[in-house]
C-alpha positions as CSV (number, residue, x, y, z in Angstrom):
1,M,-136.4,104.1,-10.5
2,Q,-139.7,103.6,-8.8
3,S,-138.7,103.1,-5.2
4,D,-140.2,100.3,-3.1
5,D,-138.9,102.1,0.1
6,L,-140.9,101.3,3.1
7,P,-143.2,103.8,4.8
8,V,-142.2,105.7,7.8
9,G,-143.0,104.2,11.2
10,D,-143.2,100.4,11.4
11,G,-141.5,100.3,8.0
12,N,-139.0,97.6,8.9
13,S,-141.6,95.0,10.1
14,P,-141.7,91.8,8.0
15,D,-145.4,92.4,7.3
16,T,-144.9,95.9,6.0
17,R,-141.9,94.9,3.9
18,F,-143.9,91.9,2.5
19,D,-146.8,94.2,1.6
20,S,-144.5,96.6,-0.1
21,L,-142.8,93.9,-2.2
22,K,-146.2,92.7,-3.4
23,Q,-147.1,96.0,-4.9
24,F,-147.1,96.4,-8.7
25,R,-145.2,99.6,-9.7
26,S,-144.2,100.9,-13.1
27,A,-140.5,100.9,-13.8
28,G,-140.8,104.5,-14.9
29,R,-138.7,106.3,-17.5
30,G,-135.8,107.4,-15.3
31,F,-133.0,108.9,-17.4
32,W,-135.0,108.5,-20.5
33,S,-138.0,110.7,-19.6
34,D,-137.5,112.8,-22.8
35,V,-137.7,109.7,-25.1
36,P,-141.1,109.7,-27.0
37,E,-143.5,107.1,-25.6
38,A,-143.7,105.3,-29.0
39,Q,-139.9,104.8,-28.9
40,W,-139.8,103.8,-25.3
41,N,-142.5,101.1,-25.9
42,D,-140.7,99.8,-29.0
43,W,-138.6,96.7,-28.1
44,H,-136.3,97.4,-31.0
45,W,-135.5,100.8,-29.4
46,Q,-134.9,99.2,-26.1
47,M,-132.4,96.8,-27.6
48,K,-130.6,99.5,-29.6
49,N,-130.2,101.6,-26.4
50,R,-129.0,99.0,-24.0
51,I,-126.2,99.8,-21.5
52,T,-123.3,97.8,-22.8
53,S,-120.1,99.6,-21.7
54,L,-118.4,100.9,-18.6
55,E,-118.6,104.4,-19.9
56,Q,-122.4,104.3,-20.2
57,L,-122.8,102.6,-16.8
58,Q,-120.6,105.2,-15.1
59,R,-122.6,108.1,-16.6
60,L,-125.9,106.6,-15.5
61,M,-124.7,105.3,-12.1
62,P,-121.6,107.1,-10.8
63,T,-121.9,105.2,-7.5
64,L,-120.3,102.1,-8.9
65,S,-118.3,100.3,-6.3
66,P,-114.6,99.4,-7.0
67,E,-115.7,95.7,-7.4
68,E,-118.3,96.7,-9.9
69,H,-116.0,99.0,-11.8
70,A,-113.3,96.3,-12.1
71,G,-115.8,93.7,-13.0
72,T,-117.4,95.8,-15.7
73,F,-114.0,96.7,-17.1
74,L,-113.3,93.0,-17.6
75,A,-116.9,91.9,-18.4
76,N,-116.5,91.2,-22.1
77,T,-113.8,88.6,-21.4
78,K,-116.3,86.3,-19.7
79,L,-119.9,87.5,-20.3
80,A,-120.9,90.7,-22.0
81,L,-122.6,93.5,-20.2
82,A,-126.1,94.4,-21.4
83,I,-129.0,96.0,-19.6
84,T,-132.2,97.3,-21.2
85,P,-133.1,100.9,-20.3
86,Y,-136.4,99.6,-18.9
87,F,-134.7,97.1,-16.6
88,F,-132.0,99.5,-15.6
89,N,-134.7,101.7,-14.0
90,L,-135.3,99.0,-11.4
91,I,-131.8,99.3,-10.0
92,D,-131.3,101.2,-6.7
93,P,-128.1,103.3,-7.2
94,A,-127.8,103.9,-3.5
95,D,-127.7,100.2,-2.5
96,E,-124.8,98.0,-3.6
97,N,-126.8,95.0,-2.5
98,C,-129.8,96.0,-4.5
99,P,-131.2,92.6,-5.8
100,I,-131.6,93.9,-9.3
101,R,-128.1,95.4,-9.4
102,R,-126.6,92.2,-8.2
103,Q,-128.1,90.2,-11.0
104,V,-126.9,92.3,-14.0
105,I,-123.9,94.5,-13.1
106,P,-120.6,92.7,-13.3
107,R,-118.3,92.3,-10.3
108,I,-114.6,91.4,-10.1
109,E,-115.6,88.3,-8.1
110,E,-116.7,86.8,-11.4
111,T,-113.0,86.3,-12.1
112,H,-112.5,84.2,-9.0
113,V,-112.9,80.6,-9.9
114,A,-113.0,77.7,-7.5
115,D,-111.6,74.3,-8.3
116,W,-115.1,72.8,-8.3
117,E,-116.7,75.3,-10.6
118,M,-117.3,74.5,-14.3
119,S,-117.8,76.3,-17.5
120,D,-120.5,73.8,-18.4
121,P,-122.0,72.7,-15.1
122,C,-125.0,70.9,-16.6
123,G,-122.9,68.9,-19.0
124,E,-124.8,70.2,-22.0
125,D,-122.0,70.0,-24.5
126,S,-121.5,66.3,-23.7
127,H,-125.2,65.6,-24.4
128,S,-125.3,67.4,-27.8
129,P,-125.8,65.1,-30.7
130,V,-125.9,68.0,-33.2
131,P,-124.9,71.6,-32.8
132,G,-127.4,73.6,-30.8
133,L,-129.4,70.6,-29.5
134,V,-129.1,69.0,-26.0
135,H,-130.7,65.5,-25.5
136,R,-130.2,64.7,-21.8
137,Y,-133.6,63.3,-20.9
138,P,-135.3,60.4,-22.9
139,D,-138.4,62.2,-24.1
140,R,-137.3,65.8,-24.5
141,V,-134.7,68.0,-26.1
142,L,-133.3,71.5,-25.5
143,F,-133.3,73.4,-28.8
144,L,-130.9,76.4,-28.6
145,V,-131.8,79.0,-31.1
146,T,-129.5,82.0,-30.3
147,D,-126.6,83.1,-28.1
148,R,-128.1,86.5,-27.5
149,C,-130.2,87.9,-24.6
150,A,-131.8,91.2,-23.9
151,A,-129.7,91.5,-20.7
152,Y,-127.1,89.2,-19.3
153,C,-127.5,87.6,-15.8
154,R,-124.2,87.4,-14.1
155,Y,-124.9,83.8,-12.9
156,C,-125.8,82.5,-16.3
157,T,-125.4,78.7,-16.6
158,R,-124.6,79.2,-20.3
159,S,-122.1,82.1,-19.9
160,R,-119.7,80.0,-21.9
161,L,-122.0,80.4,-24.8
162,V,-124.2,83.5,-24.6
163,S,-122.9,86.8,-25.9
164,N,-119.9,85.0,-27.4
165,A,-117.6,86.9,-24.9
166,T,-115.4,83.8,-24.5
167,G,-115.2,83.0,-28.2
168,Y,-117.5,79.9,-28.1
169,D,-118.7,80.9,-31.6
170,F,-122.2,79.4,-31.3
171,H,-124.0,78.8,-34.6
172,P,-127.3,76.9,-34.4
173,E,-128.0,74.7,-37.4
174,F,-131.8,74.6,-37.5
175,D,-132.0,72.1,-40.3
176,R,-129.9,69.6,-38.5
177,Q,-131.6,70.2,-35.2
178,I,-135.1,69.7,-36.7
179,E,-134.0,66.7,-38.6
180,Y,-132.6,65.1,-35.4
181,I,-136.0,65.6,-33.7
182,R,-137.8,64.3,-36.7
183,N,-135.7,61.1,-36.7
184,N,-136.1,60.4,-32.9
185,K,-139.7,59.4,-32.3
186,N,-139.2,59.2,-28.5
187,V,-138.9,63.0,-28.4
188,R,-142.3,64.4,-27.5
189,D,-141.3,67.7,-25.8
190,V,-139.1,70.4,-27.3
191,L,-137.9,73.4,-25.3
192,L,-136.7,76.4,-27.2
193,S,-134.0,78.3,-25.3
194,G,-130.7,80.0,-25.9
195,G,-129.9,82.9,-25.4
196,D,-133.5,84.0,-25.6
197,P,-135.8,82.7,-28.4
198,L,-138.1,85.8,-28.1
199,L,-135.3,87.9,-29.5
200,L,-136.0,86.3,-32.9
201,S,-138.3,88.1,-35.2
202,D,-141.9,86.9,-35.2
203,H,-141.2,85.5,-38.7
204,K,-138.1,83.5,-37.7
205,L,-139.7,82.2,-34.5
206,E,-142.9,81.1,-36.3
207,F,-140.7,79.2,-38.9
208,L,-139.3,77.1,-36.0
209,L,-142.6,76.6,-34.3
210,K,-144.3,75.6,-37.6
211,E,-141.6,73.1,-38.5
212,L,-141.6,71.5,-35.0
213,R,-145.4,71.4,-34.8
214,A,-145.5,69.5,-38.1
215,I,-143.5,66.6,-36.5
216,P,-146.2,64.0,-35.5
217,H,-144.5,62.8,-32.3
218,V,-143.8,66.2,-30.9
219,E,-146.7,66.6,-28.5
220,F,-146.0,70.0,-27.1
221,L,-143.6,72.9,-27.3
222,R,-142.0,75.1,-24.7
223,I,-140.2,78.4,-24.8
224,G,-137.8,79.4,-22.0
225,T,-137.4,83.2,-21.8
226,R,-136.6,86.1,-19.7
227,I,-137.8,88.6,-22.2
228,P,-141.1,89.4,-20.4
229,I,-139.0,90.5,-17.4
230,F,-136.1,92.3,-19.2
231,L,-138.2,93.6,-22.2
232,P,-141.9,93.4,-21.7
233,Q,-142.3,95.7,-24.7
234,R,-141.5,92.6,-26.8
235,I,-144.7,90.9,-25.8
236,T,-146.8,92.5,-28.5
237,P,-150.4,91.6,-29.6
238,E,-148.9,90.4,-32.9
239,L,-146.4,88.1,-31.1
240,C,-149.2,86.6,-29.0
241,A,-151.5,86.1,-32.0
242,M,-148.7,84.2,-33.7
243,L,-147.8,82.0,-30.6
244,K,-151.4,80.9,-30.0
245,K,-151.5,79.2,-33.4
246,Y,-149.1,76.5,-32.1
247,H,-150.8,75.1,-29.0
248,P,-150.1,73.2,-26.9
249,L,-147.4,75.8,-26.3
250,F,-146.0,76.4,-22.8
251,M,-143.7,79.2,-21.6
252,S,-141.2,79.3,-18.7
253,I,-140.2,82.8,-17.6
254,H,-137.4,83.6,-15.3
255,T,-138.0,85.9,-12.3
256,N,-135.9,86.1,-9.1
257,H,-137.2,89.0,-7.1
258,P,-140.7,90.6,-6.7
259,R,-139.5,94.0,-7.8
260,E,-139.0,92.5,-11.2
261,L,-142.8,92.0,-11.5
262,T,-143.7,95.5,-12.4
263,A,-147.0,96.8,-13.8
264,E,-145.5,96.5,-17.3
265,V,-144.5,92.9,-16.7
266,R,-147.9,92.0,-15.3
267,D,-149.6,93.4,-18.4
268,A,-147.2,91.6,-20.7
269,L,-147.8,88.3,-18.9
270,G,-151.5,88.9,-19.0
271,R,-151.3,89.2,-22.8
272,L,-149.6,85.8,-23.0
273,A,-152.0,84.2,-20.5
274,D,-155.0,85.6,-22.5
275,S,-153.5,83.8,-25.5
276,G,-153.9,80.5,-23.8
277,I,-150.2,80.0,-23.0
278,P,-149.6,78.2,-19.6
279,L,-147.0,80.2,-17.8
280,G,-144.4,78.8,-15.3
281,N,-141.6,80.6,-13.5
282,Q,-138.1,79.4,-12.9
283,S,-136.1,81.2,-10.2
284,V,-132.4,80.9,-9.3
285,F,-131.7,80.9,-5.6
286,L,-129.2,83.8,-5.1
287,K,-127.5,85.5,-2.3
288,H,-128.6,89.1,-1.6
289,V,-131.4,88.6,-4.1
290,N,-134.0,86.1,-2.9
291,D,-132.4,84.2,0.0
292,D,-134.9,85.2,2.6
293,L,-138.4,84.0,3.3
294,T,-140.2,87.3,3.1
295,T,-138.8,88.0,-0.4
296,M,-139.5,84.5,-1.7
297,R,-143.0,84.4,-0.3
298,A,-143.8,87.8,-1.9
299,L,-142.3,86.6,-5.2
300,V,-144.3,83.4,-5.5
301,Q,-147.6,85.0,-4.4
302,K,-147.0,87.9,-6.8
303,L,-146.4,85.4,-9.6
304,L,-149.8,83.8,-9.1
305,M,-151.3,87.3,-9.3
306,C,-149.7,87.5,-12.8
307,R,-151.2,84.1,-13.6
308,V,-147.8,82.4,-13.5
309,K,-147.2,79.1,-11.6
310,P,-143.9,79.1,-9.6
311,Y,-142.3,76.0,-11.2
312,Y,-138.7,75.6,-10.2
313,L,-136.4,77.2,-7.7
314,Y,-132.9,76.3,-8.9
315,Q,-129.9,76.0,-6.7
316,C,-127.4,78.2,-8.5
317,D,-125.3,76.0,-10.7
318,L,-121.5,75.7,-10.1
319,I,-120.8,78.0,-13.0
320,S,-117.3,79.5,-13.0
321,G,-117.1,82.8,-11.0
322,S,-120.5,82.5,-9.3
323,A,-119.6,81.9,-5.7
324,H,-120.4,85.4,-4.6
325,L,-124.0,84.9,-5.8
326,R,-124.6,81.3,-4.5
327,A,-126.8,80.9,-1.4
328,S,-126.5,77.7,0.5
329,V,-128.6,74.6,0.0
330,R,-129.3,74.6,3.7
331,K,-130.8,78.1,3.4
332,G,-132.8,77.0,0.4
333,I,-134.3,74.1,2.4
334,E,-135.2,76.5,5.2
335,I,-137.1,78.7,2.8
336,M,-138.9,75.8,1.2
337,D,-140.0,74.7,4.6
338,G,-141.2,78.2,5.4
339,L,-143.3,78.2,2.2
340,R,-145.0,74.8,2.6
341,G,-148.2,75.2,4.6
342,H,-147.7,79.0,4.9
343,T,-148.9,79.8,1.4
344,T,-151.1,78.1,-1.1
345,G,-149.6,74.9,-2.7
346,Y,-149.9,76.5,-6.1
347,A,-147.3,79.0,-5.0
348,V,-144.7,76.5,-3.8
349,P,-142.0,75.7,-6.5
350,Q,-140.0,72.5,-6.7
351,Y,-136.5,73.2,-5.3
352,V,-133.9,71.4,-7.4
353,I,-130.2,71.0,-7.9
354,D,-129.1,70.4,-11.5
355,A,-126.6,67.6,-10.7
356,P,-123.1,68.9,-11.7
357,G,-121.7,67.4,-14.8
358,G,-125.0,66.5,-16.5
359,G,-126.9,64.4,-14.0
360,G,-130.2,66.3,-14.5
361,K,-132.5,67.9,-12.0
362,V,-132.7,66.4,-8.6
363,P,-135.5,67.5,-6.3
364,I,-134.4,68.8,-2.9
365,N,-137.1,68.9,-0.1
366,P,-137.2,69.4,3.6
367,E,-137.5,66.2,5.6
368,Y,-141.1,65.4,6.0
369,I,-140.7,61.7,6.3
370,L,-139.0,61.2,9.6
371,S,-138.9,57.4,9.6
372,R,-140.6,54.4,7.9
373,N,-140.7,50.7,7.7
374,R,-143.0,48.1,6.0
375,D,-146.0,48.9,8.2
376,R,-146.0,52.6,8.8
377,T,-144.5,56.0,8.0
378,I,-143.8,58.7,10.5
379,I,-144.3,62.2,9.0
380,R,-144.3,65.8,10.2
381,N,-146.4,68.7,8.9
382,F,-145.5,72.3,8.3
383,E,-146.0,73.1,12.0
384,G,-143.5,70.5,13.1
385,K,-146.3,68.2,14.5
386,I,-145.7,64.5,14.1
387,F,-148.2,62.0,12.7
388,E,-148.2,58.2,12.1
389,Y,-149.6,56.8,8.8
390,E,-150.6,53.2,9.0
391,E,-150.3,51.0,5.9
392,G,-153.8,49.4,5.7
393,N,-154.8,45.7,5.9
394,E,-151.4,44.5,6.8
395,M,-151.9,46.1,10.2
396,Q,-154.7,43.7,11.4
397,N,-152.3,41.5,13.3
398,H,-149.7,44.1,13.7
399,K,-147.6,44.5,16.9
400,P,-145.9,47.8,17.7
401,S,-142.8,48.1,15.6
402,E,-139.4,48.2,17.2
403,T,-137.9,49.9,14.2
404,F,-138.7,53.3,15.5
405,P,-140.6,54.8,18.4
406,V,-144.2,56.0,17.8
407,Y,-144.8,59.7,18.3
408,K,-148.5,59.9,17.4
409,N,-149.7,63.4,16.8
410,S,-146.8,64.5,19.0
411,E,-144.8,67.7,19.1
412,N,-142.0,66.0,21.1
413,F,-140.1,64.5,18.3
414,N,-136.6,65.8,18.0
415,V,-137.2,68.1,15.0
416,P,-134.1,69.9,13.8
417,E,-133.9,73.6,14.7
418,W,-134.1,74.8,11.1
419,V,-137.6,73.3,10.6
420,K,-139.1,75.3,13.5
421,F,-140.8,78.5,12.5
């Protein structure tokens, strides 16, 4: 593992930690230093040599905690274990709360299910008109292409489906999925997801893109993937050359912690960006991973350095067995408030909750509108200062409103403690 340990001296200061998190480092070769470079950089080799069993994991990381040992032993009854050698090198074996380790190594807490948790928290199955297709929003569909991923995130919203550990037995029916889109002219946006679409061969992926691009009312295509993070070796020049034929094509990647943005990932994302593919990032808000302002600010700024727009910050879905990874909404709002005004607007994602049961994405924001009526709106800025916005011509004969007191450019408004930084 390439350590991001802080330098001696003032190493624990927020600024020093922030600067360290923003550095681009190679993941290195770790336990695989004797593997020929050509093999290491071959994504097929990475897939064939994934860590998929307790025995493999114990050999590579004898410091497994009792909770991790028990969770890994039971992993294939809920969500399979799989970690690429490349991504494994980012784990700190000395830190049980390592943000990379928390995301991919099973824990026994995954078997603890609360009454309000669900196997399908986004209600996808109830919005599926044909197998493998989710039509929840009027003008767009989710096109599931596979149930396989390069590595399995322990908080996965589709853990019922991916890896087939629970016997979901997912089988996409491409012909029916494409025919449904062809027959529904209000569908203008198709998101390919899964599992991970970039695990398909170039040939199979191109078949789907070509068929969808041939439908006149499909205006643009999207791919949702974590492959550039788990398996940057997959982002080959050949793949990029194929993808650029199907513009407008967008790609949403999934990154949660700045350590995931290695030199290898930066280069892979650069190849995609050079191919004209607009890149956005979707993060999940996770305890012990990115639930502090320093980490999140480093992540979003580092993404921009990779030419990726921070797009969504998701509140962790109420997926069964995920309570140990879920950070609070209150904390998420605090972090969003700490980003707004303290970094470029391009770096500020939209914080959302996917309404449980299939309600769709609901934006969650700090309270910037403090009060309003027909004539005026009272707002605060990122510093907590209060301003009054008048509503124009209607104000000519206006008398001071009794609906709320006026705190013009004031810092004396009773701003909640959590918005003060």
